[in-house]
C-alpha positions in Angstrom: 117.0 139.3 109.1 118.2 135.7 109.0 115.7 132.8 108.8 116.2 129.7 110.8 116.3 126.4 108.8 112.9 125.4 110.1 111.3 128.8 109.0 113.1 128.5 105.7 111.7 125.0 105.1 108.2 126.1 106.1 108.4 129.1 103.8 109.5 126.8 100.9 106.7 124.4 101.6 104.2 127.2 101.7 105.5 128.5 98.3 105.4 125.0 96.8 101.8 124.5 98.0 100.8 127.9 96.8 102.3 127.3 93.3 100.7 123.9 92.9 97.3 123.9 91.0 94.5 123.7 93.6 93.2 120.4 92.1 96.6 118.7 92.7 96.5 119.8 96.4 92.9 118.6 96.7 93.7 115.3 95.0 96.6 114.7 97.3 94.5 115.6 100.3 91.6 113.3 99.5 93.8 110.4 98.4 93.4 107.3 100.7 97.2 106.9 100.7 99.7 109.0 102.8 101.9 111.5 100.9 105.0 109.2 101.2 103.0 106.3 99.7 101.7 108.5 96.9 105.3 109.6 96.1 106.5 106.0 96.2 103.7 104.9 93.9 104.5 107.8 91.5 108.2 106.7 91.5 107.2 103.0 90.8 105.0 104.1 87.9 107.7 106.3 86.4 110.3 103.6 86.6 108.1 101.0 85.1 107.1 103.3 82.2 110.8 104.0 81.6 111.6 100.3 81.5 108.7 99.6 79.1 109.7 102.5 76.9 113.4 101.3 76.7 112.7 97.6 76.3 112.9 96.3 72.7 110.9 93.1 73.4 108.0 94.7 75.3 107.5 97.7 72.9 104.2 98.5 74.6 103.2 102.0 73.8 99.5 101.2 74.4 99.7 100.6 78.1 98.9 102.5 81.2 100.7 101.8 84.5 99.0 102.3 87.8 100.4 101.7 91.3 98.6 101.8 94.6 100.5 100.9 97.8 103.0 99.0 95.6 100.3 97.0 93.8 100.9 97.6 90.1 98.3 97.2 87.4 99.2 97.2 83.7 96.3 97.9 81.4 96.5 98.0 77.6 96.9 96.2 74.3 99.5 93.8 72.9 100.6 92.6 69.5 102.1 89.3 70.8 101.3 87.5 74.1 105.0 87.5 75.0 104.9 91.3 75.3 102.5 90.9 78.2 104.8 88.5 80.0 107.8 90.8 79.4 105.9 93.8 80.7 104.9 92.0 83.9 108.5 90.8 84.3 109.8 94.3 83.9 107.3 95.7 86.4 108.2 93.1 89.0 111.8 94.1 88.7 111.2 97.6 90.1 111.9 98.1 93.8 108.9 98.4 96.2 106.5 96.5 93.9 104.3 94.3 96.0 102.4 92.6 93.1 101.7 93.0 89.4 98.3 92.4 87.7 97.8 92.8 84.0 94.6 93.4 82.0 95.3 93.3 78.3 93.5 92.9 75.1 95.0 91.7 71.8 95.5 94.8 69.6 92.9 94.9 66.8 90.9 97.4 64.9 87.7 98.0 66.9 84.4 99.8 66.4 83.7 102.9 68.3 82.1 102.6 71.7 78.6 103.4 70.5 78.9 107.0 69.6 82.2 107.4 71.5 85.8 106.3 71.0 87.9 105.1 73.9 89.0 108.6 75.0 85.5 110.0 74.8 84.1 107.1 76.8 86.8 107.6 79.4 86.0 111.3 79.6 82.2 110.6 79.9 82.9 108.1 82.7 85.2 110.5 84.5 82.5 113.2 84.2 79.9 110.8 85.7 82.2 109.9 88.6 82.9 113.6 89.3 79.2 114.4 89.5 78.6 111.9 92.2 78.6 113.6 95.6 78.7 110.2 97.3 82.0 109.3 95.8 85.6 110.5 96.2 86.1 110.6 92.4 89.8 111.7 92.3 90.7 108.4 93.8 89.3 106.5 90.8 91.4 106.1 87.7 89.7 105.0 84.5 91.3 103.1 81.7 89.4 102.3 78.5 90.7 99.8 76.0 88.6 98.7 73.0 85.5 100.0 74.8 86.3 97.9 77.9 86.4 100.0 81.1 88.9 99.3 83.9 88.4 101.1 87.2 91.5 101.4 89.4 92.4 103.1 92.7 91.7 103.1 96.4 88.4 104.0 97.9 87.4 104.3 101.6 84.7 101.7 101.7 83.1 98.8 99.8 80.0 101.0 99.3 82.1 103.6 97.5 83.6 100.9 95.3 80.1 99.7 94.4 79.0 103.2 93.7 81.9 103.8 91.3 81.2 100.6 89.4 77.5 101.4 89.2 78.3 104.9 87.8 80.6 103.4 85.2 78.1 100.8 84.2 75.5 103.5 83.8 77.4 105.1 81.0 76.4 103.9 77.5 79.1 102.6 75.2 81.2 100.3 77.4 81.6 96.6 76.3 82.5 95.7 79.9 83.4 97.2 83.2 86.1 95.6 85.3 86.8 96.9 88.8 90.3 96.7 90.3 89.3 99.2 93.0 90.5 98.2 96.5 90.4 99.4 100.0 93.5 101.1 101.5 96.0 98.8 103.2 94.8 95.8 101.2 98.4 95.3 99.9 99.6 95.1 103.5 96.8 92.7 104.5 97.4 90.4 101.6 94.0 91.1 99.9 
């Protein structure tokens, strides 16, 4: 029996969805962005990471790159202020980037975040967000640098944004909590 191209495509998509971890399918389904926007943001992030990795001047290994509807956020540490400028310039050079915002701290030795280090604090905050039934937690990315927490992502309402910030502030060990959470479509509206 010969399958038509449409049936073949449907079968391949079904196999692909079946082979993906269920959490990846769930995360894609609850994301405030459409699948094509998610894919474009993933592409933007990958290309910026590649440029940062290859660039001799930037040499920023302690950086996370986040893209939501083409709005790019660079979060991390730097040795020299010019590294931040270079990282922002590289990010702006990538196609489909609408804006670039950076949140950096000068690299230094720092104390643990209370009884946690940065990774443990990030894990504790993620756990707190996941436990909240009034919040779409997969849509919130958490970056922690020198015990400073940065929340990123798109949520469906200002109430959800407020709940995410309150949840992060409720976790002991953070020096500060900065919200870069936004509503979907804000990039298109100019917000």
